[in-house]
N, C-alpha and C positions, 0 to 999 in steps of 0.2 A: 622452555622454562617449566618448573613444577611449582605447585602450591597445594596447601592442605585445605580441604573443604569438607565439612561434615564427616570428618574422620576417615576420609578416603584420599589416596594420593592420585593426582591427575597429571597427565602429560599434555601440555597445550603447545600448539605451534603459534608463534607470534613473530611478526616482523614490523618494526616501528610502532608497536602497540604494547600496552601493558594493562592487564586487568587490575582494577583498583577497588572494585566492589561487586556485590552480587545480591539480587533480590530473589529469594526462594519463593516461588509462587506458581500456580498453574500456568501452563503454556498459553500463548496468545497469538493474536493476529496483528496487533499494532501497538507501538509505543509512541508517545508524544510528550514533549516537555513544554510547559509554559511557566515562566518564572522559576521557582525552586521546587516545582511539583512535577513528578513523573506520572503520567497517566498510562495505564496498561489495560488494553482490551483483551479479554481472555477468549480462548477458542471454544471451550466446552462449558455448558451449564452444569451446575448452578453458578459457577464463577462468571461474573459479568465484567465489572470494572474495578480496578484497584488504583488508589491514589497513594503515592509514595513521596515523602519529603526527602529531597536530595540536596538540601542545603550543604550537607557534607556527603559528597558522593561515595566516600569510603565507608560511610555508616548510614545507608539508606534506612528510612523508617516508614513502614506502612501506617497510614493514618486513617484510611477509610476504604470500605469495600461496598459494592452494589451487586446483588445477586439477580439472576434471571431464572424463570421457570424452565422445567424440562421442555425440550422441543424448540427452544429459541436460543440464540446467542447474540451477544453484543461485543463482537471481536474487533471492532474498530472504534477509535476515539480521537477526537480533536478538541482542543481547548484554546481559548484566547480571552485574556482579560476577565477572568472570572466566569466565563460561560463555557460549559462543557457539553459536547454533543456526542452521543453514543448511538450506534445503530441497533436496531432489532431486526433480525433475519431468521427465517426458519432454519432449524438445525435438526433434521430428522422429522419423524411424523408424530412423535409423542407430544404430550403437553397441551395446555389450553389454547384452543384456536382463537379465543377472544382476546388473548394478550395482544395480538396484532403486530404486524411488521411495520417498521417506519423508523423514526428518530425520537430519542428522548433528550430533552434539554434540561440541564442542571445549572443551578447557581452554585459556583464553587469559590465565591469570594471568601468563604470560610472553608478551606479545602478539607478539613477534618469532618465537616458536616455538610456534605453535598445535599442540595435541596432541589427536588424535582420542580421544574417550572411548568413544563408542558410536554405533551407527546403528540407528534404528528404521525398520522396513520396513512398507509397506502395499501392498495390491494395486492394480493398475491403473497409472495414470499417475504417482501420487505425491501430494505435498503442494504446494499453490499458495502460500497466504499464511497468516499467523498472528499472534497476539498472545502476549506472554510477560510474566508478572508476577513472575518470580524463582523460582517453584515450578511453577506450572501453565502449560502452553502450550496455546493454543486454536487449533486448526488446521482446515484445509479439505482433507482428503484424499479421494482416491478410495478405495474399499474393496470387497473381494470381496462380491458379492451385491447391490451398490447401483448404480443408474444415476446418473452424475454425482457431483459432490463433495458431501460431507456435513459436519456439524459434529462435531468430536471434541475431547475434553479429555484431555491426558496429564499425569500426575504425574511431575515430574522431581526429587522429593526425593532419589532416588538416580539421578544422571544416567547411571550405567553400566547402569541397567535401567529405561528409561521404561515406565510402566504406564498403559494406558488406564483412565480412571475414569468417563468419561461420553461419550455420543454422542446426537446428535439429527439428524433428517432430516425432510423433507416427506413425509407419508404418500403412498405411491406410488413412492418411490425404492427401497424395499427389495423388489425383485422376487424376489430369492433367498429371501425370507421369505414369499413368496406374495402380496405386495401387487399389486394391479392397477395397471399403469402407465397414467396418463390423458393423457399429453402427446405422443402420437404425431404430432400436427399442430402442435406448438409446440416451443419451444427446450427442450433438455434441462436439467433443474435443475442448478444449479452454485453451491454455497456458495463465495463469493469469499473472505471471511474474517470471523471474529468479532472483536469488541473487547469487553473486559470493563471494566465500571465497577461496583464494589460487588458485589451479588449478581445482576447482570444481564449478559447477553450481547447485544450489538447486532450483528446478523448481516446482511451484504449477501449477496444470493442471485441476482445477475446479473439475467436477464430475469424472475425470479420475485420480485423486489422485496426488501423488508426484513422482518426478523423481530426481535422483542424476546423474549428467553427469560429465564425465572426460573431461576437456578442456585443458589438458597439451599441446595438439596441438589445438590451438584455432580455426583453420580452419576446424577441424573434431571432433566435440563433439561426445563422445561415452557414451552409456548407462552403468551405473554401477548397478543401482537398481531401483525398482519401487514398490510402495505400494499404494493401493487404499482402503480407509475405506468405500467408497460408494459401493453399496447401503445399507450396514448394518447401517451406519450412514448417513442420507440423505442430509447432508450439503456439499457444495462444498469446496474444499481445496483452501484457499486464499493465504497464505504465508508460506514459508518454510525458517525459520530463523536459520542459523547455529551459534553456540556459539563459539567464537575463542579460549577460554581456556577450558581445561578439568574440569569437575565437578565430584567430588568423583571418579576420575580416569577414567571417561567415556567421550567420545565425544558426544555432545548433540546437538539436533536440536529442535527448537520450531516450531510447526505446528499449524496454526490457521485455523479453519473452519469458513466460513462466514455464518451468520444467514440470508441467503436469498436463493432463488431458491431451496427450499426444494423439494426433490423427493416425499415426502409425509408429512402430518402434523406430527409435532414432537416437543419435548422440544427445548429450545434455544441451539444454537451451543456453543461449548466450544473450548478450545485449548488443544493440545496434547504435551507431552514431549517424544521425541524419543531418544533412545540410538543408535548412529550411529558409535560406535567404530568399529564394523564390517559393513562397509558401503555397503557391498553387501546384508546385511540383516537388514535393519532398524527395530528397535523393539520399540513399544510404551511401556513406563514404568510408565507413570502417566498422569493425566489430571488435568485441572484447570477450574472451573466454579465459577462465582461470587457467594459468599456465599448466600444461600437462594433463588437464582433465579429459581432453578428447584426443587420445594418441592416434586413433586409427579410424574414427568415424563409426565405430560399432555401437549398436544400441546399448543404453545403460538404463538402470532403474529410474523411475520418476523421482523427482526431488533430489537429484544429484547435482543439477546445474543451477542456472539463474532463477532468482525469484523477483527481486525488485530493488530499485535504488531508494535512498533516503530522499524524501521530498524537501528536506532542509539540508543545506550543504554550504560550504565556504569556498569561495574562489572557484578553482577548477577541479577540486578533488571531491569525487562523489563516493560516499559510503554505500555499499551494496550488502544486502542480505542474500547470500548465495546458497541457500538451503544447506546441503551436507558439507559445503566448503566454508561455512561461517561468514565472518565479516571480510569483505574485500574493499580496499581503498583504491579507487581508480582515478588517475589523473588524466583529464581530457584537454589539457592545455594545448596539445597538438591533436585536434579532433580527428586527424587522419591516422594517428598512431597512438591510441589510448594505451596507458601502461599502468600496471599495478605498482603502488608505492608503499603499501602496507597491508597486513592482514592479521586477523585473529581467528584461529581455528579452535573453537571451544570443544571441551570433552562432551561426549554424548550424555544426555540425562540418564539417571539411573533407570534401568529397564528398557532403554532404547539402544539399538545397534549403532546409531550414529546421530550426530546433531542434526537439527532441522531449523536453521536460522530463518525466521519468518518475516521479521521487520527490523528496521534500524532507523534511529534518528540521532540528532546531536543537540546539545544545548548551547547557550551563548558562550560558554567557556571552551567549546570545542570538544567536550567529553561525549563519548559515543555510548548509546544504549542499544543493545542487541538482544532481541527476545527469541527464544526457542519456542516452536509451536507445541512442544510437549511439556517443557517445564523450565522456568527460570529466565531472568534477565541478567546479562553480564554488563557491567559498567566498565568502560574501557578508555584509557588515556592513550593519546597518540601524539607523536612528535611532528606529524605532517599537517595537522589542521591548525 
């Protein structure tokens, strides 16, 4: 299909999807919807966070922006019931050191007038990504005394005073506590982010694989199992997404490898489907790759393949941001044979050679929001959600 945008003609590939709106804004790392507000976390300073009224998704309206100083970014955002959480993480070496890495909490009950409630500070580079359930936030901070990012749980029952209630790390990360560091010849451990379902945390740990943690006692997370596909497959583990309902009688987890930071030249990254019915022994049962993307196993440039699934989805259809392949809608009703049931391939932003779809989410209407890491958010209607 073709459409006119900003005076230029674009050719877009679409299957079971249709673009109905667009937000022209700096590129970003995350999009999230709460109520009729779209929250956008931007990739590069000074752009920090943008709030957009999507009551009419065909005519989105920017209503507020929050900037950050040089040397820091707030490229992730979550919001629920008038509480917005954004991350602060080092982005280069410039800018004020005393700004500090961590989380900033905002009152967005009046979305056009976000009000800072508090800031929680951590040591090192700050917080990368996180999950939020309305009370607890499950984060991936750096912390004094630890090498790399770890798992941490904060209680936000009083958002003016976030309180740490639990943490977990791979033994060997806590060098400040006397642990022997065993990875001098390997990639530094890095918790990418935890996702909660019930009393479990499903944790991606970059080139150290995935971990399932028991948080029935939220103050003392306990290891249940660990799997690492690296270095056999040289891409880092980005997201571990548990599926709430059984599929074909099995408990299922979708695991996305990110097509960056490859340990060696390789074909594009893909996503795995794991059977976690026996959670002490996660078992890969299938994979999904965009059809035709890997014809011969030859190495391809970074950011050609998989990035991440939407943490919010309906039924068995998972929206994915697939870097240079745009939006992919993947049906895992048969977890042994995932299949694509829709896609939207956006045009490259002006000045870029190709698109770089970085994050995707959906709202309660089933409308999809796809952000490019260089510029813009596409608002997409689909017939399959």
